C-alpha beads as a LAMMPS data file, in Angstrom:
LAMMPS data file: protein, C-alpha beads

290 atoms
289 bonds

1 atom types
1 bond types

-500.0 500.0 xlo xhi
-500.0 500.0 ylo yhi
-500.0 500.0 zlo zhi

Masses

1 110.0

Atoms # bond

1 1 1 0.000 0.000 0.000
2 1 1 2.904 2.377 0.734
3 1 1 3.813 2.337 -2.970
4 1 1 0.456 3.388 -4.345
5 1 1 1.621 6.807 -5.600
6 1 1 4.536 5.209 -7.441
7 1 1 2.169 2.665 -8.945
8 1 1 -0.356 5.354 -9.799
9 1 1 2.173 7.287 -11.833
10 1 1 3.044 4.415 -14.124
11 1 1 2.108 5.304 -17.703
12 1 1 0.946 8.763 -16.573
13 1 1 3.215 11.760 -17.175
14 1 1 3.937 14.145 -14.310
15 1 1 2.055 16.898 -16.142
16 1 1 -1.002 14.685 -16.735
17 1 1 -0.951 13.582 -13.105
18 1 1 -0.790 17.127 -11.761
19 1 1 -3.407 18.376 -14.211
20 1 1 -5.735 15.659 -12.970
21 1 1 -5.089 16.658 -9.393
22 1 1 -5.616 20.342 -10.136
23 1 1 -8.939 19.576 -11.772
24 1 1 -10.214 18.241 -8.467
25 1 1 -8.930 21.154 -6.435
26 1 1 -6.803 18.820 -4.330
27 1 1 -3.134 19.344 -3.544
28 1 1 -0.828 16.441 -4.301
29 1 1 0.359 16.800 -0.696
30 1 1 -3.153 16.282 0.580
31 1 1 -4.198 12.734 1.317
32 1 1 -7.714 13.442 0.056
33 1 1 -6.343 12.664 -3.413
34 1 1 -7.089 9.028 -2.609
35 1 1 -10.833 9.544 -2.906
36 1 1 -10.993 11.959 -5.832
37 1 1 -11.121 11.397 -9.604
38 1 1 -7.427 11.993 -10.261
39 1 1 -7.077 10.351 -13.644
40 1 1 -9.141 7.229 -13.495
41 1 1 -12.451 6.409 -15.107
42 1 1 -15.042 6.974 -12.414
43 1 1 -17.717 4.303 -12.306
44 1 1 -20.919 5.318 -10.544
45 1 1 -23.522 2.743 -9.603
46 1 1 -26.994 4.268 -9.086
47 1 1 -29.241 3.254 -6.212
48 1 1 -32.348 2.746 -8.377
49 1 1 -33.623 -0.779 -7.894
50 1 1 -31.555 -1.191 -4.759
51 1 1 -32.227 -0.889 -1.057
52 1 1 -29.344 0.887 0.670
53 1 1 -28.824 1.902 4.280
54 1 1 -26.249 3.123 6.745
55 1 1 -26.234 1.657 10.233
56 1 1 -24.010 0.764 13.172
57 1 1 -23.194 -2.707 14.425
58 1 1 -22.192 -3.291 18.055
59 1 1 -18.727 -4.812 18.407
60 1 1 -17.737 -4.991 22.040
61 1 1 -18.218 -1.506 23.475
62 1 1 -18.131 0.222 20.077
63 1 1 -20.650 0.806 17.288
64 1 1 -19.003 0.057 13.934
65 1 1 -20.404 2.126 11.034
66 1 1 -21.569 0.064 8.063
67 1 1 -23.123 0.648 4.664
68 1 1 -25.245 -2.016 3.021
69 1 1 -26.931 -2.515 -0.327
70 1 1 -29.142 -5.234 -1.792
71 1 1 -31.742 -5.665 -4.524
72 1 1 -34.922 -3.789 -3.642
73 1 1 -37.074 -6.819 -4.475
74 1 1 -38.196 -8.791 -1.457
75 1 1 -36.176 -11.922 -0.912
76 1 1 -33.153 -13.426 0.776
77 1 1 -29.715 -13.026 -0.750
78 1 1 -26.197 -14.394 -0.260
79 1 1 -23.990 -12.001 1.704
80 1 1 -20.739 -10.416 0.509
81 1 1 -18.658 -8.403 2.970
82 1 1 -16.565 -5.711 1.240
83 1 1 -13.398 -4.803 3.158
84 1 1 -12.046 -1.333 2.323
85 1 1 -8.662 -0.138 1.243
86 1 1 -6.462 1.636 3.773
87 1 1 -8.493 4.824 3.307
88 1 1 -11.587 3.271 4.894
89 1 1 -15.231 3.389 3.828
90 1 1 -15.112 6.135 1.216
91 1 1 -17.410 6.580 -1.778
92 1 1 -15.593 4.192 -4.114
93 1 1 -15.989 1.350 -1.622
94 1 1 -19.674 2.163 -1.198
95 1 1 -20.033 2.088 -4.969
96 1 1 -18.411 -1.360 -5.119
97 1 1 -20.888 -2.447 -2.442
98 1 1 -23.739 -1.326 -4.709
99 1 1 -22.186 -3.202 -7.620
100 1 1 -22.452 -6.445 -5.670
101 1 1 -26.067 -5.616 -4.847
102 1 1 -26.766 -5.304 -8.572
103 1 1 -25.341 -8.819 -8.953
104 1 1 -27.913 -10.189 -6.522
105 1 1 -26.088 -10.055 -3.191
106 1 1 -26.694 -8.418 0.159
107 1 1 -23.430 -6.496 0.359
108 1 1 -22.038 -4.855 3.489
109 1 1 -18.965 -2.695 4.002
110 1 1 -17.593 -1.043 7.131
111 1 1 -15.395 1.742 8.446
112 1 1 -12.480 -0.143 10.073
113 1 1 -10.896 3.024 11.485
114 1 1 -13.933 4.666 13.064
115 1 1 -12.535 4.149 16.565
116 1 1 -9.519 6.158 15.470
117 1 1 -11.579 9.004 14.001
118 1 1 -11.195 7.790 10.420
119 1 1 -8.299 8.655 8.136
120 1 1 -9.694 10.541 5.140
121 1 1 -9.232 13.900 6.853
122 1 1 -5.536 13.329 7.533
123 1 1 -3.078 15.555 5.663
124 1 1 -0.677 12.997 4.227
125 1 1 0.068 9.346 3.678
126 1 1 2.472 9.127 6.615
127 1 1 -0.293 10.222 8.983
128 1 1 -2.611 7.588 7.591
129 1 1 -0.018 4.852 7.944
130 1 1 0.598 5.759 11.581
131 1 1 -3.087 5.214 12.313
132 1 1 -3.777 2.059 10.349
133 1 1 -0.517 0.314 11.230
134 1 1 -1.417 0.640 14.916
135 1 1 -4.716 -1.229 14.485
136 1 1 -4.425 -4.829 15.741
137 1 1 -5.591 -7.505 13.342
138 1 1 -7.527 -9.037 16.238
139 1 1 -9.650 -5.888 16.519
140 1 1 -10.563 -6.013 12.839
141 1 1 -11.349 -9.728 13.052
142 1 1 -13.633 -8.998 16.016
143 1 1 -15.432 -6.259 14.098
144 1 1 -15.918 -8.616 11.166
145 1 1 -17.250 -11.309 13.487
146 1 1 -19.809 -8.772 14.727
147 1 1 -20.833 -7.877 11.173
148 1 1 -21.184 -11.551 10.271
149 1 1 -23.457 -11.992 13.307
150 1 1 -25.462 -8.981 12.135
151 1 1 -25.702 -10.389 8.608
152 1 1 -26.852 -13.799 9.825
153 1 1 -29.812 -12.128 11.546
154 1 1 -30.624 -9.875 8.578
155 1 1 -34.116 -10.406 7.171
156 1 1 -32.765 -10.252 3.599
157 1 1 -29.821 -12.603 4.131
158 1 1 -29.193 -16.232 3.379
159 1 1 -27.304 -16.704 6.661
160 1 1 -25.269 -19.749 5.670
161 1 1 -23.966 -18.159 2.466
162 1 1 -21.436 -15.524 3.451
163 1 1 -18.503 -14.404 1.328
164 1 1 -15.783 -11.815 1.863
165 1 1 -13.735 -9.692 -0.505
166 1 1 -11.372 -6.778 -0.024
167 1 1 -8.914 -4.460 -1.706
168 1 1 -5.338 -3.556 -0.705
169 1 1 -5.369 -3.537 3.133
170 1 1 -8.839 -5.033 2.858
171 1 1 -7.392 -7.791 0.695
172 1 1 -4.997 -8.690 3.487
173 1 1 -7.869 -8.696 5.971
174 1 1 -9.828 -10.902 3.570
175 1 1 -7.049 -13.483 3.637
176 1 1 -6.762 -13.293 7.422
177 1 1 -10.505 -13.441 8.045
178 1 1 -10.788 -16.509 5.850
179 1 1 -8.408 -18.255 8.265
180 1 1 -10.239 -16.846 11.287
181 1 1 -13.922 -17.507 10.560
182 1 1 -15.611 -20.718 9.536
183 1 1 -18.681 -18.683 8.568
184 1 1 -16.923 -17.637 5.348
185 1 1 -17.934 -19.835 2.426
186 1 1 -16.020 -18.029 -0.343
187 1 1 -13.362 -15.320 -0.516
188 1 1 -11.799 -13.060 -3.139
189 1 1 -8.660 -11.092 -2.237
190 1 1 -7.663 -8.164 -4.454
191 1 1 -3.915 -7.464 -4.149
192 1 1 -3.749 -8.180 -0.418
193 1 1 -0.312 -8.533 1.137
194 1 1 0.890 -12.134 1.387
195 1 1 3.802 -11.368 3.719
196 1 1 2.847 -8.182 5.598
197 1 1 5.110 -6.763 8.263
198 1 1 4.650 -8.241 11.732
199 1 1 4.538 -6.161 14.900
200 1 1 4.142 -7.421 18.448
201 1 1 0.612 -6.720 19.635
202 1 1 -0.541 -5.748 16.136
203 1 1 0.138 -8.707 13.854
204 1 1 1.888 -11.931 14.746
205 1 1 1.146 -13.893 11.567
206 1 1 0.487 -13.123 7.924
207 1 1 -1.648 -14.923 5.341
208 1 1 1.168 -17.191 4.166
209 1 1 1.834 -18.323 7.740
210 1 1 -1.835 -19.253 8.112
211 1 1 -2.483 -20.685 4.645
212 1 1 -3.209 -24.148 6.007
213 1 1 -6.068 -22.758 8.111
214 1 1 -8.025 -21.395 5.136
215 1 1 -11.126 -23.491 4.536
216 1 1 -13.198 -21.402 2.102
217 1 1 -12.566 -21.443 -1.657
218 1 1 -10.192 -18.541 -2.323
219 1 1 -9.615 -16.436 -5.450
220 1 1 -6.625 -14.061 -5.504
221 1 1 -6.366 -11.190 -8.001
222 1 1 -2.951 -9.518 -8.376
223 1 1 -0.861 -7.461 -10.788
224 1 1 2.656 -8.358 -11.846
225 1 1 3.678 -4.672 -11.740
226 1 1 2.645 -4.278 -8.082
227 1 1 5.682 -2.679 -6.436
228 1 1 4.656 -3.859 -2.966
229 1 1 3.685 -7.490 -3.614
230 1 1 6.197 -9.607 -5.555
231 1 1 4.719 -12.188 -7.910
232 1 1 6.934 -14.726 -6.150
233 1 1 4.919 -14.139 -2.950
234 1 1 1.668 -14.731 -4.818
235 1 1 2.929 -17.966 -6.320
236 1 1 4.250 -19.102 -2.945
237 1 1 0.833 -18.545 -1.388
238 1 1 -0.871 -20.380 -4.236
239 1 1 1.523 -23.322 -3.915
240 1 1 1.055 -23.492 -0.142
241 1 1 -2.719 -23.602 -0.493
242 1 1 -2.667 -26.255 -3.167
243 1 1 -0.149 -28.345 -1.214
244 1 1 -2.585 -28.205 1.713
245 1 1 -5.407 -29.417 -0.524
246 1 1 -7.292 -26.101 -0.504
247 1 1 -9.551 -24.805 -3.265
248 1 1 -7.663 -21.785 -4.568
249 1 1 -7.008 -19.895 -7.780
250 1 1 -4.659 -16.951 -8.272
251 1 1 -4.690 -14.681 -11.315
252 1 1 -1.772 -12.326 -12.003
253 1 1 -2.426 -9.619 -14.608
254 1 1 0.518 -8.620 -16.832
255 1 1 1.418 -4.948 -16.519
256 1 1 -1.154 -4.274 -13.794
257 1 1 0.015 -2.251 -10.780
258 1 1 -1.332 -2.253 -7.262
259 1 1 -4.927 -0.954 -7.029
260 1 1 -5.691 -1.758 -10.661
261 1 1 -9.404 -2.014 -9.806
262 1 1 -9.571 1.473 -8.235
263 1 1 -11.266 3.409 -11.041
264 1 1 -10.830 6.712 -9.227
265 1 1 -7.013 6.541 -9.434
266 1 1 -4.439 6.548 -12.240
267 1 1 -3.496 2.986 -11.212
268 1 1 -6.792 1.832 -12.756
269 1 1 -6.365 -0.702 -15.548
270 1 1 -9.766 -1.214 -17.229
271 1 1 -9.095 -4.592 -18.819
272 1 1 -7.640 -6.169 -15.678
273 1 1 -10.356 -4.564 -13.553
274 1 1 -13.160 -5.854 -15.769
275 1 1 -11.719 -9.344 -15.969
276 1 1 -11.107 -9.412 -12.216
277 1 1 -14.631 -8.238 -11.490
278 1 1 -16.086 -10.879 -13.786
279 1 1 -14.054 -13.587 -12.072
280 1 1 -14.978 -12.255 -8.640
281 1 1 -18.707 -12.286 -9.340
282 1 1 -18.473 -15.729 -10.944
283 1 1 -16.608 -17.037 -7.879
284 1 1 -19.292 -15.819 -5.494
285 1 1 -22.043 -17.018 -7.811
286 1 1 -20.534 -20.499 -7.870
287 1 1 -19.861 -20.834 -4.154
288 1 1 -22.634 -18.713 -2.624
289 1 1 -25.506 -19.094 -5.091
290 1 1 -24.791 -22.543 -6.494

Bonds

1 1 1 2
2 1 2 3
3 1 3 4
4 1 4 5
5 1 5 6
6 1 6 7
7 1 7 8
8 1 8 9
9 1 9 10
10 1 10 11
11 1 11 12
12 1 12 13
13 1 13 14
14 1 14 15
15 1 15 16
16 1 16 17
17 1 17 18
18 1 18 19
19 1 19 20
20 1 20 21
21 1 21 22
22 1 22 23
23 1 23 24
24 1 24 25
25 1 25 26
26 1 26 27
27 1 27 28
28 1 28 29
29 1 29 30
30 1 30 31
31 1 31 32
32 1 32 33
33 1 33 34
34 1 34 35
35 1 35 36
36 1 36 37
37 1 37 38
38 1 38 39
39 1 39 40
40 1 40 41
41 1 41 42
42 1 42 43
43 1 43 44
44 1 44 45
45 1 45 46
46 1 46 47
47 1 47 48
48 1 48 49
49 1 49 50
50 1 50 51
51 1 51 52
52 1 52 53
53 1 53 54
54 1 54 55
55 1 55 56
56 1 56 57
57 1 57 58
58 1 58 59
59 1 59 60
60 1 60 61
61 1 61 62
62 1 62 63
63 1 63 64
64 1 64 65
65 1 65 66
66 1 66 67
67 1 67 68
68 1 68 69
69 1 69 70
70 1 70 71
71 1 71 72
72 1 72 73
73 1 73 74
74 1 74 75
75 1 75 76
76 1 76 77
77 1 77 78
78 1 78 79
79 1 79 80
80 1 80 81
81 1 81 82
82 1 82 83
83 1 83 84
84 1 84 85
85 1 85 86
86 1 86 87
87 1 87 88
88 1 88 89
89 1 89 90
90 1 90 91
91 1 91 92
92 1 92 93
93 1 93 94
94 1 94 95
95 1 95 96
96 1 96 97
97 1 97 98
98 1 98 99
99 1 99 100
100 1 100 101
101 1 101 102
102 1 102 103
103 1 103 104
104 1 104 105
105 1 105 106
106 1 106 107
107 1 107 108
108 1 108 109
109 1 109 110
110 1 110 111
111 1 111 112
112 1 112 113
113 1 113 114
114 1 114 115
115 1 115 116
116 1 116 117
117 1 117 118
118 1 118 119
119 1 119 120
120 1 120 121
121 1 121 122
122 1 122 123
123 1 123 124
124 1 124 125
125 1 125 126
126 1 126 127
127 1 127 128
128 1 128 129
129 1 129 130
130 1 130 131
131 1 131 132
132 1 132 133
133 1 133 134
134 1 134 135
135 1 135 136
136 1 136 137
137 1 137 138
138 1 138 139
139 1 139 140
140 1 140 141
141 1 141 142
142 1 142 143
143 1 143 144
144 1 144 145
145 1 145 146
146 1 146 147
147 1 147 148
148 1 148 149
149 1 149 150
150 1 150 151
151 1 151 152
152 1 152 153
153 1 153 154
154 1 154 155
155 1 155 156
156 1 156 157
157 1 157 158
158 1 158 159
159 1 159 160
160 1 160 161
161 1 161 162
162 1 162 163
163 1 163 164
164 1 164 165
165 1 165 166
166 1 166 167
167 1 167 168
168 1 168 169
169 1 169 170
170 1 170 171
171 1 171 172
172 1 172 173
173 1 173 174
174 1 174 175
175 1 175 176
176 1 176 177
177 1 177 178
178 1 178 179
179 1 179 180
180 1 180 181
181 1 181 182
182 1 182 183
183 1 183 184
184 1 184 185
185 1 185 186
186 1 186 187
187 1 187 188
188 1 188 189
189 1 189 190
190 1 190 191
191 1 191 192
192 1 192 193
193 1 193 194
194 1 194 195
195 1 195 196
196 1 196 197
197 1 197 198
198 1 198 199
199 1 199 200
200 1 200 201
201 1 201 202
202 1 202 203
203 1 203 204
204 1 204 205
205 1 205 206
206 1 206 207
207 1 207 208
208 1 208 209
209 1 209 210
210 1 210 211
211 1 211 212
212 1 212 213
213 1 213 214
214 1 214 215
215 1 215 216
216 1 216 217
217 1 217 218
218 1 218 219
219 1 219 220
220 1 220 221
221 1 221 222
222 1 222 223
223 1 223 224
224 1 224 225
225 1 225 226
226 1 226 227
227 1 227 228
228 1 228 229
229 1 229 230
230 1 230 231
231 1 231 232
232 1 232 233
233 1 233 234
234 1 234 235
235 1 235 236
236 1 236 237
237 1 237 238
238 1 238 239
239 1 239 240
240 1 240 241
241 1 241 242
242 1 242 243
243 1 243 244
244 1 244 245
245 1 245 246
246 1 246 247
247 1 247 248
248 1 248 249
249 1 249 250
250 1 250 251
251 1 251 252
252 1 252 253
253 1 253 254
254 1 254 255
255 1 255 256
256 1 256 257
257 1 257 258
258 1 258 259
259 1 259 260
260 1 260 261
261 1 261 262
262 1 262 263
263 1 263 264
264 1 264 265
265 1 265 266
266 1 266 267
267 1 267 268
268 1 268 269
269 1 269 270
270 1 270 271
271 1 271 272
272 1 272 273
273 1 273 274
274 1 274 275
275 1 275 276
276 1 276 277
277 1 277 278
278 1 278 279
279 1 279 280
280 1 280 281
281 1 281 282
282 1 282 283
283 1 283 284
284 1 284 285
285 1 285 286
286 1 286 287
287 1 287 288
288 1 288 289
289 1 289 290
């Protein structure tokens, strides 16, 4: 995640990058660039035909903010949890949540950093990293457990059909949650770290360390130009899962950088994003609807 600006600038000239930033009225030094249409193709999913809502889910002594979307038609739907990038539950992540609703899922996302006051208001990337790198994985897993419990009681949910997907930091949490919760029946990780840094009291094990504990079918979507996740790590994770007899598939897109699905950033790669989305939806359709 630390390399996202370097990734974003690939194939975009400095002038084009700065022109895009100026068009949004955002300084390159300001972290708010992460949620603005810098140079990507913005995809907007309307709410017509959907039921959307914001709510809070109790997790311990805290109320975790969530956003949910589902088809407006009465019925019960498989659940897909959408785990945000490092920036938290901003508009792009809500839009992705609506996209899953249009595919026939009850989709729920969350603000993982609400206890910390959120991060989108922070002035620079270093400030954001200080906040998110201090969040224990165990806290996030507990919040996700609470949201799963909420989903299982939801009137529009098929409670035994729960999937999880996530992007960047959320991709790492997707991998970790799939080892943590037996409620997960399918998972799709978008460029989540395979070997993240470990810090006492924050993270003691990464996805590769826990690969043998994954029980849900897992799809991994990565780019071979990701400056923070070597392809060798991806292949090592894939090999570990297959050696353990797990159902897993990893796709590595040639020339795609980190955050290639993020249509609001210059890192967006339409072909890889479209193919990844198609595979993601097909994965959840097979394992949650089938």
